[in-house]
C-alpha positions as CSV (number, residue, x, y, z in Angstrom):
1,M,-0.1,0.1,-0.1
2,M,2.6,2.2,0.6
3,N,4.6,1.8,-2.6
4,K,1.0,2.5,-4.3
5,I,0.6,5.8,-2.6
6,M,4.2,7.0,-3.1
7,L,4.3,6.1,-6.7
8,S,0.7,7.9,-7.3
9,L,1.8,11.0,-5.6
10,F,5.4,10.7,-7.5
11,L,3.4,10.3,-11.0
12,V,1.1,13.3,-9.9
13,C,3.9,15.7,-8.9
14,L,6.4,15.2,-11.5
15,G,3.9,14.6,-14.5
16,G,1.4,17.1,-13.6
17,F,-1.7,14.9,-14.2
18,A,-5.0,14.7,-12.4
19,L,-4.6,11.8,-9.7
20,A,-5.9,8.7,-11.3
21,Q,-6.6,5.2,-10.5
22,Q,-3.8,3.1,-11.0
23,T,-3.7,-0.9,-11.7
24,H,-0.9,-2.4,-10.0
25,F,0.7,-5.8,-11.2
26,Y,3.1,-7.8,-9.3
27,A,6.0,-10.2,-10.6
28,K,5.7,-14.2,-9.4
29,A,8.6,-15.4,-7.5
30,T,9.4,-17.5,-10.9
31,G,8.9,-16.9,-14.7
32,N,9.8,-14.7,-17.6
33,L,9.2,-11.0,-17.3
34,Y,7.8,-10.8,-20.8
35,T,5.3,-13.6,-20.2
36,M,2.1,-12.0,-18.7
37,S,1.2,-15.0,-16.7
38,T,4.2,-14.2,-14.6
39,W,2.3,-11.0,-13.6
40,G,-0.8,-10.5,-11.4
41,S,-2.6,-7.9,-9.5
42,N,-1.7,-9.6,-6.0
43,P,1.7,-8.9,-4.1
44,N,2.5,-12.7,-4.6
45,G,2.2,-12.6,-8.4
46,S,-1.7,-14.3,-8.3
47,G,-4.7,-13.0,-9.7
48,T,-5.6,-10.9,-12.8
49,A,-2.7,-10.7,-15.2
50,P,-2.0,-7.6,-17.4
51,S,-3.3,-7.5,-21.0
52,S,0.0,-5.8,-22.1
53,F,3.1,-3.8,-21.1
54,S,1.5,-0.7,-22.8
55,M,-1.5,0.6,-20.8
56,N,-2.3,3.9,-19.1
57,N,-2.0,4.2,-15.3
58,A,-0.5,0.8,-14.9
59,V,2.2,0.4,-12.2
60,F,4.4,-2.7,-12.3
61,H,6.3,-3.8,-9.0
62,F,9.5,-5.7,-9.0
63,Q,9.6,-7.0,-5.3
64,N,8.8,-10.7,-5.0
65,R,12.5,-11.9,-5.9
66,I,16.0,-11.0,-4.8
67,S,17.1,-10.8,-8.4
68,F,15.2,-10.0,-11.6
69,Q,17.0,-10.0,-15.0
70,L,16.1,-9.0,-18.5
71,F,17.0,-12.1,-20.7
72,A,16.7,-12.6,-24.4
73,A,13.0,-12.3,-24.6
74,G,13.6,-8.8,-25.5
75,N,13.7,-5.3,-24.1
76,L,11.1,-4.4,-21.5
77,V,9.2,-1.1,-22.4
78,V,6.5,0.0,-20.3
79,N,4.9,3.0,-22.6
80,G,1.4,3.7,-21.3
81,L,0.4,7.3,-20.1
82,N,1.4,7.6,-16.2
83,S,2.8,4.2,-16.3
84,G,5.7,3.1,-14.8
85,I,7.7,0.4,-12.6
86,V,8.7,0.0,-8.8
87,I,11.9,-1.6,-7.8
88,G,11.5,-3.1,-4.0
89,N,9.0,-3.0,-1.4
90,G,11.5,-0.4,1.2
91,L,12.4,-3.6,3.3
92,T,13.7,-6.5,1.1
93,S,17.0,-6.3,-1.1
94,T,16.0,-6.5,-4.6
95,T,17.9,-5.9,-7.8
96,L,16.8,-5.4,-11.5
97,S,19.5,-6.0,-14.0
98,V,19.7,-5.0,-17.5
99,P,22.4,-6.7,-19.5
100,I,24.5,-5.5,-22.0
101,G,22.5,-5.0,-25.2
102,Y,19.2,-4.8,-23.8
103,S,17.0,-1.9,-22.7
104,L,14.6,-0.6,-19.8
105,S,12.2,2.0,-21.2
106,V,9.4,3.4,-19.1
107,D,7.5,6.6,-18.5
108,S,8.1,6.6,-14.7
109,I,10.5,4.6,-12.5
110,F,10.6,4.7,-8.5
111,I,13.6,2.5,-6.7
112,D,12.5,1.9,-3.3
113,S,15.3,1.6,-0.2
114,A,17.6,-1.5,0.0
115,S,17.1,-1.9,-3.6
116,Q,19.2,-1.8,-6.8
117,L,19.2,-1.3,-10.5
118,T,22.2,-2.6,-12.4
119,N,22.1,-1.4,-16.0
120,A,25.0,-2.8,-18.3
121,G,22.6,-1.8,-21.1
122,N,20.5,1.0,-21.9
123,V,17.7,2.8,-19.7
124,N,15.2,5.5,-20.3
125,W,12.7,7.1,-18.3
126,N,10.7,10.3,-18.4
127,K,10.2,10.8,-14.4
128,S,12.4,9.1,-11.8
129,N,12.3,9.1,-8.0
130,F,14.9,7.1,-6.1
131,S,14.9,6.6,-2.3
132,F,17.9,7.8,-0.4
133,F,19.2,4.3,0.4
134,S,18.4,3.0,-3.3
135,T,21.4,2.1,-5.5
136,V,21.7,2.7,-9.5
137,V,24.6,1.2,-11.2
138,Y,26.0,1.7,-14.8
139,S,28.3,-1.1,-15.6
140,D,28.4,-1.2,-19.4
141,T,32.1,-2.3,-20.8
142,N,31.3,-0.3,-24.0
143,T,32.7,3.2,-24.6
144,F,30.2,6.1,-23.6
145,Q,27.4,4.4,-21.7
146,L,24.5,7.1,-21.2
147,V,23.9,8.4,-17.8
148,R,20.5,9.6,-17.4
149,G,20.2,12.9,-15.7
150,G,18.1,13.3,-12.5
151,Q,18.6,12.8,-8.9
152,Y,20.0,9.5,-7.4
153,G,20.2,8.1,-4.0
154,R,23.4,6.3,-4.5
155,L,24.9,6.0,-7.8
156,N,27.7,3.8,-8.9
157,L,29.7,4.5,-12.0
158,L,31.9,1.5,-12.5
159,G,35.0,1.4,-14.4
160,G,37.9,-0.9,-15.6
161,S,41.5,-0.4,-16.9
162,T,43.6,-2.1,-19.4
163,T,46.9,-0.2,-17.5
164,R,47.3,1.2,-14.1
165,F,46.3,4.7,-15.0
166,W,44.4,4.4,-18.3
167,P,40.9,3.1,-17.8
168,D,40.1,2.5,-21.4
169,T,36.7,1.0,-21.0
170,R,33.4,2.0,-19.4
171,T,33.2,5.5,-20.1
172,K,30.3,7.3,-19.2
173,R,28.4,10.5,-20.7
174,L,25.9,12.5,-19.2
175,T,22.3,12.9,-20.8
176,G,21.2,15.6,-18.2
177,N,22.2,17.1,-14.8
178,V,23.1,14.6,-12.1
179,V,22.5,14.8,-8.8
180,V,23.4,12.2,-6.1
181,A,22.1,12.6,-2.6
182,N,23.8,9.8,-0.7
183,R,27.0,8.4,-2.3
184,L,28.8,8.7,-5.5
185,F,31.3,5.5,-6.3
186,L,33.3,6.6,-9.2
187,S,35.6,4.6,-11.0
188,S,35.1,5.4,-14.7
189,F,35.8,8.4,-17.0
190,V,32.4,10.8,-16.8
191,Y,31.9,13.2,-19.7
192,C,29.7,16.0,-18.3
193,D,29.6,17.6,-21.7
194,S,27.2,20.7,-21.2
195,F,25.6,19.1,-18.0
196,D,27.3,18.7,-14.3
197,I,27.3,16.5,-11.4
198,T,26.1,17.7,-7.9
199,L,27.0,15.4,-4.8
200,G,25.0,15.8,-1.9
201,L,21.5,17.8,-1.0
202,S,22.8,20.6,1.3
203,S,25.3,21.6,3.8
204,V,24.0,19.2,6.2
205,Q,23.4,16.6,3.8
206,T,26.7,16.6,1.8
207,G,27.1,12.9,0.5
208,V,30.0,10.9,0.2
209,L,32.5,10.1,-2.4
210,S,33.8,6.7,-2.8
211,Y,37.1,6.9,-5.0
212,D,40.4,4.9,-4.9
213,Q,42.9,7.5,-4.7
214,F,45.9,5.1,-4.7
215,I,44.9,3.4,-7.9
216,P,42.8,6.1,-9.8
217,Y,40.6,4.7,-12.4
218,G,38.7,7.8,-13.7
219,G,37.4,11.3,-12.8
220,I,35.1,13.9,-13.9
221,I,35.6,15.6,-17.3
222,G,33.4,18.9,-16.6
223,K,32.1,20.5,-13.6
224,F,31.8,19.0,-10.4
225,Y,29.8,20.3,-7.4
226,R,30.2,19.4,-3.7
227,W,28.2,20.7,-0.7
228,M,30.4,21.6,2.0
229,P,29.4,21.8,5.6
230,M,29.6,24.8,7.9
231,G,31.8,22.9,10.1
232,P,35.2,21.7,9.3
233,V,36.0,20.3,5.8
234,G,38.4,17.4,5.4
235,F,39.9,15.6,2.7
236,A,37.4,13.3,2.1
237,Q,34.9,16.3,1.7
238,G,36.9,18.4,-0.3
239,F,38.3,16.1,-2.7
240,F,37.8,16.8,-6.7
241,P,38.8,14.1,-9.0
242,M,39.1,16.4,-12.1
243,V,40.2,14.8,-15.4
244,S,41.4,17.0,-18.7
245,L,39.8,16.1,-21.9
246,N,42.7,13.9,-23.1
247,R,42.1,12.0,-19.9
248,K,45.1,13.1,-17.7
249,F,44.4,13.4,-14.1
250,N,44.3,16.7,-12.2
251,F,43.3,16.3,-8.5
252,L,42.3,19.4,-6.4
253,T,41.8,19.0,-2.8
254,I,40.1,21.6,-0.5
255,T,40.4,21.6,3.4
256,T,39.7,23.9,6.0
257,T,42.0,25.6,8.6
258,Q,39.3,27.6,9.9
259,D,35.7,26.6,9.6
260,P,33.4,28.6,7.2
261,L,30.7,30.7,8.5
262,F,28.2,29.5,6.3
263,G,28.2,26.0,4.4
264,G,27.2,25.8,0.6
265,L,28.3,24.7,-2.9
266,V,31.6,24.5,-4.4
267,S,32.2,23.6,-8.1
268,V,35.5,22.7,-9.7
269,E,36.2,22.6,-13.3
270,Y,39.3,21.6,-14.8
271,L,39.6,23.9,-18.3
272,N,41.9,22.1,-20.7
273,Y,43.7,25.0,-22.5
274,W,46.6,27.2,-21.7
275,P,45.6,30.1,-19.7
276,G,48.6,32.4,-20.5
277,N,51.4,34.0,-18.5
278,F,50.2,37.0,-17.9
279,G,51.6,38.3,-14.5
280,L,55.0,36.3,-14.8
281,P,57.6,36.0,-14.1
282,I,57.1,36.1,-10.4
283,Y,60.2,35.6,-8.0
284,D,60.1,33.5,-4.7
285,S,62.7,34.8,-3.0
286,A,61.8,33.2,0.1
287,S,62.7,29.6,-1.7
288,V,65.7,28.1,-0.3
289,I,66.8,27.7,-4.1
290,P,65.3,31.2,-5.4
291,L,62.9,30.6,-8.1
292,Q,61.8,32.4,-11.3
293,I,58.2,31.2,-11.8
294,N,58.0,32.1,-15.7
295,K,55.3,29.3,-16.9
296,V,52.0,27.9,-16.1
297,D,50.9,24.4,-17.2
298,Q,48.7,23.5,-20.2
299,G,45.2,23.8,-18.1
300,F,44.0,25.0,-14.9
301,F,41.1,24.7,-12.5
302,K,38.3,27.3,-11.9
303,V,36.8,27.2,-8.3
304,V,33.4,28.9,-7.8
305,T,31.2,29.1,-4.5
306,H,27.9,29.3,-4.5
307,N,24.4,29.3,-2.1
308,G,25.8,31.5,0.2
309,F,29.1,29.7,1.1
310,A,31.3,32.2,3.1
311,G,33.8,32.7,5.6
312,G,36.7,30.6,6.7
313,R,40.4,29.8,5.6
314,Y,41.3,27.2,3.1
315,S,44.1,25.0,2.0
316,I,44.2,24.0,-1.6
317,N,46.3,21.2,-2.7
318,A,46.9,20.4,-6.6
319,N,47.8,16.7,-7.7
320,P,48.3,16.5,-11.4
321,L,49.0,12.3,-11.0
322,N,51.0,11.8,-14.4
323,M,52.4,15.5,-15.1
324,G,55.7,14.9,-16.5
325,G,59.0,16.8,-16.9
326,I,59.7,17.3,-13.3
327,N,63.3,17.6,-12.3
328,W,62.3,19.0,-8.9
329,E,59.1,19.1,-7.2
330,G,60.2,21.9,-4.9
331,G,60.3,24.1,-8.0
332,L,56.1,23.9,-8.2
333,R,53.9,26.3,-7.4
334,L,50.4,26.9,-7.4
335,L,49.3,30.4,-8.7
336,K,46.2,32.1,-8.4
337,R,44.3,34.7,-10.5
338,L,40.6,36.1,-10.0
339,N,39.6,35.4,-13.9
340,T,41.3,35.7,-17.2
341,S,41.6,39.6,-17.1
342,T,43.8,39.5,-14.4
343,P,47.6,38.6,-13.7
344,W,48.6,35.6,-11.8
345,V,49.7,36.2,-8.4
346,M,51.7,33.8,-6.2
347,D,50.2,33.5,-2.6
348,S,52.4,33.7,0.6
349,G,51.5,30.3,1.4
350,S,52.2,28.6,-1.9
351,Y,54.3,25.6,-1.5
352,G,56.0,22.9,-3.7
353,G,57.2,19.6,-2.8
354,G,55.3,16.5,-3.9
355,L,55.7,12.7,-3.5
356,S,57.8,12.0,-6.8
357,A,58.7,13.3,-10.2
358,H,55.6,11.5,-11.7
359,N,53.1,12.4,-9.0
360,P,53.8,16.1,-8.2
361,Q,51.9,18.0,-5.4
362,T,51.7,21.7,-4.7
363,G,49.5,24.1,-2.9
364,I,48.2,27.0,-1.0
365,L,48.1,27.1,2.9
366,N,45.3,29.1,4.8
367,R,43.5,31.4,2.0
368,P,41.2,33.8,3.2
369,F,38.6,32.8,0.1
370,L,38.2,30.2,-2.7
371,D,36.7,31.6,-5.8
372,G,39.2,32.2,-8.6
373,D,41.5,30.1,-11.4
374,Y,44.4,27.7,-10.2
375,A,47.4,26.7,-12.3
376,I,50.4,24.8,-11.6
377,A,53.5,26.9,-12.4
378,T,57.7,26.7,-12.2
379,D,60.6,27.8,-13.6
380,S,60.9,26.2,-17.2
381,T,64.6,25.9,-16.9
382,I,64.1,23.4,-14.0
383,N,60.7,21.6,-14.8
384,F,59.7,21.4,-18.6
385,L,56.1,20.7,-17.3
386,P,54.3,18.6,-20.0
387,I,57.4,17.1,-21.2
388,K,58.7,14.1,-19.6
389,L,62.5,14.6,-19.9
390,A,65.4,14.7,-17.5
391,F,67.8,16.2,-20.0
392,L,67.8,17.0,-23.7
393,N,71.5,17.5,-25.4
394,G,73.2,16.6,-28.6
395,S,76.6,16.8,-30.5
396,F,77.9,16.8,-33.9
397,N,80.3,14.0,-35.2
398,G,81.4,14.9,-38.8
399,S,77.9,15.1,-40.5
400,Q,76.2,12.9,-38.1
401,V,73.9,14.5,-35.2
402,Q,73.6,12.4,-32.0
403,V,70.7,13.8,-29.6
404,N,70.7,12.3,-26.3
405,W,67.7,12.5,-23.6
406,A,66.1,10.7,-20.8
407,S,62.7,10.4,-19.6
408,L,61.4,10.8,-15.6
409,S,58.4,8.9,-16.2
410,E,56.2,7.7,-19.2
411,I,52.5,7.2,-19.0
412,N,50.8,6.2,-22.0
413,A,53.8,7.5,-24.0
414,D,53.6,6.0,-27.7
415,Y,56.9,7.6,-29.4
416,Y,59.2,10.5,-29.7
417,Q,59.9,12.7,-32.7
418,I,63.3,14.9,-33.3
419,S,62.9,17.8,-35.3
420,C,65.7,20.4,-36.4
421,S,66.2,23.7,-37.9
422,D,68.4,26.3,-39.0
423,N,66.4,28.5,-36.8
424,V,64.1,29.2,-39.8
425,S,61.6,26.3,-40.0
426,F,61.5,22.9,-37.9
427,S,61.4,19.6,-40.2
428,E,60.9,16.1,-38.7
429,V,64.5,14.2,-39.0
430,N,63.8,10.9,-36.7
431,T,61.4,9.2,-34.6
432,L,61.9,6.6,-31.7
433,K,59.8,4.3,-30.0
434,A,58.9,5.2,-26.4
435,A,58.9,2.7,-23.4
436,G,55.4,3.5,-22.9
437,N,54.7,3.0,-19.3
438,S,57.5,3.8,-16.9
439,Q,58.4,5.2,-13.7
440,V,62.0,4.9,-13.6
441,K,64.2,6.8,-15.9
442,R,64.8,5.8,-19.3
443,F,67.8,6.7,-21.4
444,Y,67.3,7.7,-25.3
445,T,69.5,8.4,-28.1
446,S,69.1,8.9,-31.9
447,S,71.5,9.8,-34.7
448,F,70.5,11.3,-38.0
449,Y,72.4,12.8,-41.1
450,Y,72.4,16.8,-41.2
451,P,74.2,17.8,-44.5
452,N,74.4,21.5,-43.5
453,H,76.5,20.7,-40.7
454,E,79.1,23.6,-41.0
455,K,76.3,25.8,-39.6
456,D,74.6,25.8,-36.0
457,I,71.3,23.8,-35.7
458,F,68.2,24.0,-33.5
459,V,66.9,20.7,-32.2
460,T,63.4,20.3,-30.5
461,L,61.9,16.9,-29.2
462,E,58.3,16.2,-29.1
463,A,56.5,13.3,-27.0
464,F,53.3,11.7,-28.5
465,D,50.7,10.0,-26.2
466,R,49.0,7.4,-27.3
467,D,45.8,9.4,-27.2
468,G,47.2,11.9,-29.6
469,S,48.3,14.7,-27.3
470,K,51.9,15.8,-27.7
471,S,54.2,18.1,-25.8
472,Y,57.3,19.9,-26.7
473,S,60.8,20.4,-25.2
474,K,62.9,23.3,-25.1
475,K,64.7,24.0,-28.3
476,I,68.6,23.4,-27.8
477,R,71.4,24.5,-29.8
478,L,74.4,22.8,-31.4
479,S,77.5,24.1,-32.8
480,K,80.3,21.8,-34.8
481,D,82.7,23.5,-32.2
482,Q,80.9,23.1,-29.1
483,T,81.0,20.3,-26.7
484,N,77.5,20.4,-24.9
485,P,77.7,20.0,-21.2
486,Q,76.5,16.5,-19.5
487,I,76.7,15.7,-15.8
488,S,75.3,13.0,-13.5
489,F,75.3,11.8,-10.1
490,V,76.0,8.3,-9.3
491,P,74.9,6.1,-7.4
492,N,70.8,6.6,-7.1
493,P,70.4,5.5,-4.5
494,F,73.3,6.5,-2.3
495,S,74.9,5.3,0.6
496,N,78.3,6.6,1.9
497,F,79.3,8.6,-1.3
498,L,78.4,10.3,-4.4
499,T,80.6,10.4,-7.5
500,I,80.0,13.3,-10.4
501,E,80.2,12.5,-13.9
502,Q,80.8,15.1,-16.4
503,N,82.3,15.4,-20.0
504,L,83.8,18.7,-19.3
505,A,87.0,19.6,-17.6
506,E,85.6,22.6,-15.6
507,P,85.1,23.1,-12.0
508,I,81.4,22.4,-10.9
509,F,80.0,24.4,-7.6
510,I,77.4,22.1,-5.9
511,Q,74.8,23.1,-3.3
512,I,72.8,19.8,-1.6
513,F,69.4,20.4,-0.1
514,N,67.3,18.1,2.1
515,Q,63.7,17.5,1.6
516,Y,62.7,20.7,4.2
517,G,65.0,22.7,1.7
518,Q,67.7,23.2,4.2
519,M,71.4,23.4,2.7
520,I,73.6,20.8,4.4
521,W,76.4,20.6,1.7
522,R,78.0,23.0,-0.7
523,G,81.3,23.3,-2.2
524,E,83.4,22.9,-5.6
525,K,84.3,19.6,-7.3
526,T,86.5,18.8,-10.3
527,M,87.4,16.0,-12.4
528,S,90.0,15.1,-10.2
529,N,88.3,15.5,-7.2
530,A,84.5,14.1,-7.9
531,L,83.8,12.5,-5.0
532,I,81.5,14.0,-2.0
533,E,81.4,11.9,1.5
534,T,77.7,11.6,2.4
535,H,78.2,9.3,5.7
536,D,76.6,11.9,7.8
537,F,73.4,12.1,5.5
538,L,70.4,11.2,7.2
539,P,68.0,8.7,5.0
540,G,65.7,10.5,2.9
541,I,65.4,12.5,-0.5
542,Y,68.2,15.4,-1.1
543,Y,67.9,17.9,-4.2
544,I,71.2,18.9,-6.0
545,E,72.1,22.2,-7.6
546,A,75.1,21.8,-10.1
547,S,76.4,25.3,-11.6
548,F,78.5,24.0,-14.6
549,A,79.5,25.7,-17.9
550,G,77.4,28.6,-17.2
551,Q,74.2,26.3,-16.8
552,K,72.2,25.1,-13.6
553,F,71.3,21.5,-13.4
554,Y,68.8,20.0,-10.9
555,F,68.9,16.4,-9.4
556,K,66.8,14.3,-7.0
557,Q,68.9,11.9,-5.1
558,V,67.9,9.4,-2.6
559,K,70.1,8.3,0.7
560,N,69.4,5.0,1.8
C-alpha cells in the first residue's frame, strides 16, 4: 500500500496529471518477465494478469524476488501514459538487472530503499524518483554508456582499466544534470558535456564520494559540485577528482584551516587549454633555491562558491598525477588569479614538494577565500612541465648529429619525434619508439644525417601520447665546435658517497638541500676530485643544484 501511495503521488507531482486510479501488477517469484502470466494483481503475483505492458495508469512492481534480470526475450518497454515500474518494497533487497545489449524503457521509475537497478545496457525514463538508500549501477563495458539525468540516492559509475592509469573502457556520458543525494562511487571517466554532477543535497547532507586515490581509474571531465558543511571540511569532503579532455588526472583538494561561517556549494572545473603567462615571471625569493616562476601548465582549475558559502580559511592542494618533466618537485608552485583578465599571483602560502617526479603536488596554505583560477607553475629551465624529460642534449660527429635525452616517467607514451632547423623552420628528422609506461629513468639516443653541418642547428623533441596529445621540449642549439655539457650523480640511491660524472674539465659548484629545503652541503668539485662524502647524511630525499659551464642542473637523489 505504501508503494502505491508513493508512486501515485510521484506520478502526479512530476507529470502534472490529475490523480487517476492506477492498476498495480506484481511479478511472481518465478517466470519470465515478458510472460503475462508471470504478473498478477496480488502481491504474490497471482490474480488478474495484465493485457500488455502498454497501458495507461499501470504500475509494475519488482519486489517478489531477490534478483530480476532481462533475458533474451527482448527489451522491457512500459509505455503507457502515467505508467511505470517500482523496484523493491523498502525492506527486502531487490535487484533488477539490464544486461548489455538490452534496454529498459518506462515513463516513470521508482526505486525503493534497499533496492538496486544494475544497468549494463541502456535505460530510458521520463520521470524518476529514487530513495536515499536506493542504488543505481552503470556498468556497461562499452565506450560512452549514457547516464540518465536526475536525482539518485546511491550512484555507482563502474569502470575498469587495461593499464594502471588508463581506464580505456566503461566511459560514461551524461544526458542531463545529475544529483547524487547519498553516495557517488566513481571508478570511470565521466564526460559531463554541457551538464554537471552535484554531490549532496545541502550543507547538512553533503553526500559521500567513494574513490580509490591510490589506484585511480577515472574522474570527472566537466563541472563537479560538492556541498560543503558549515563545520570543518576534511580531505574526503573536499576532494575533486577532475580529469582533462585528453584524460590526464588533475586532482584538487580543498580543506579548512578555519570553519566557514555558512556552508554551501563549491564547484570545480578543469579547463583543458593554456591560460597564458600574464603576470609572470614571479620571483620566489623565500625559496631556499630562489625561483623565477615563468610558466604555467597547459590547463587550470576554476573554483566557484555558490548558495551562500562564505567565511573560513582554506588550504588547496593540486596533484596532476601524471604530469611529466619534473626534475625538482620543490620548484612547483600553485598560482591564483581572479579571472582571465587579471594576472597570476603567488600567495604567501604557496608551496611545492610533491610525492615524486611522476606524482607532483603543490598547493596554497590558509587562503581567506576560494573563488578564482588556479594553475600549476614553475621555472621552465628546471621543470619542463608537460614534457617528461630529465635532460636533452646533442653533439656533432662529422655530418652525423647525435641527440640524447632521458625520461623521468612515461605514462601511455607512444613515440618521440626529433626535429631540427637552421632557426628558420623545423622539419622532422627521426622518430624513436617510447617505452610506453615507466616510472624509472629511461635513456634515449638518436642519430641522423644533417648535410649542412658547417652551420649551427637547433633541435626540439616532441613526445606523443597514445591518445594523440603531444608536448614539446625546449629548443637546444648545437654547434660543430661546441661540446655540450653533461653531468650526472651516481649512484642513486646512494649510501656513503656520491660521484660526479661530467664530460667537461671544468669546476662544478654544488649545493645539496634536504627535503625540507635546508642546505646541508656546498662546495666546488673537479674531474680529479669528484667524490662527495655522504656518511653523515640522514636517509631521505635530497636535491642537488650543480652550476656547470654557465648552466644550472638540478637532480633528485635518495639516501638509503
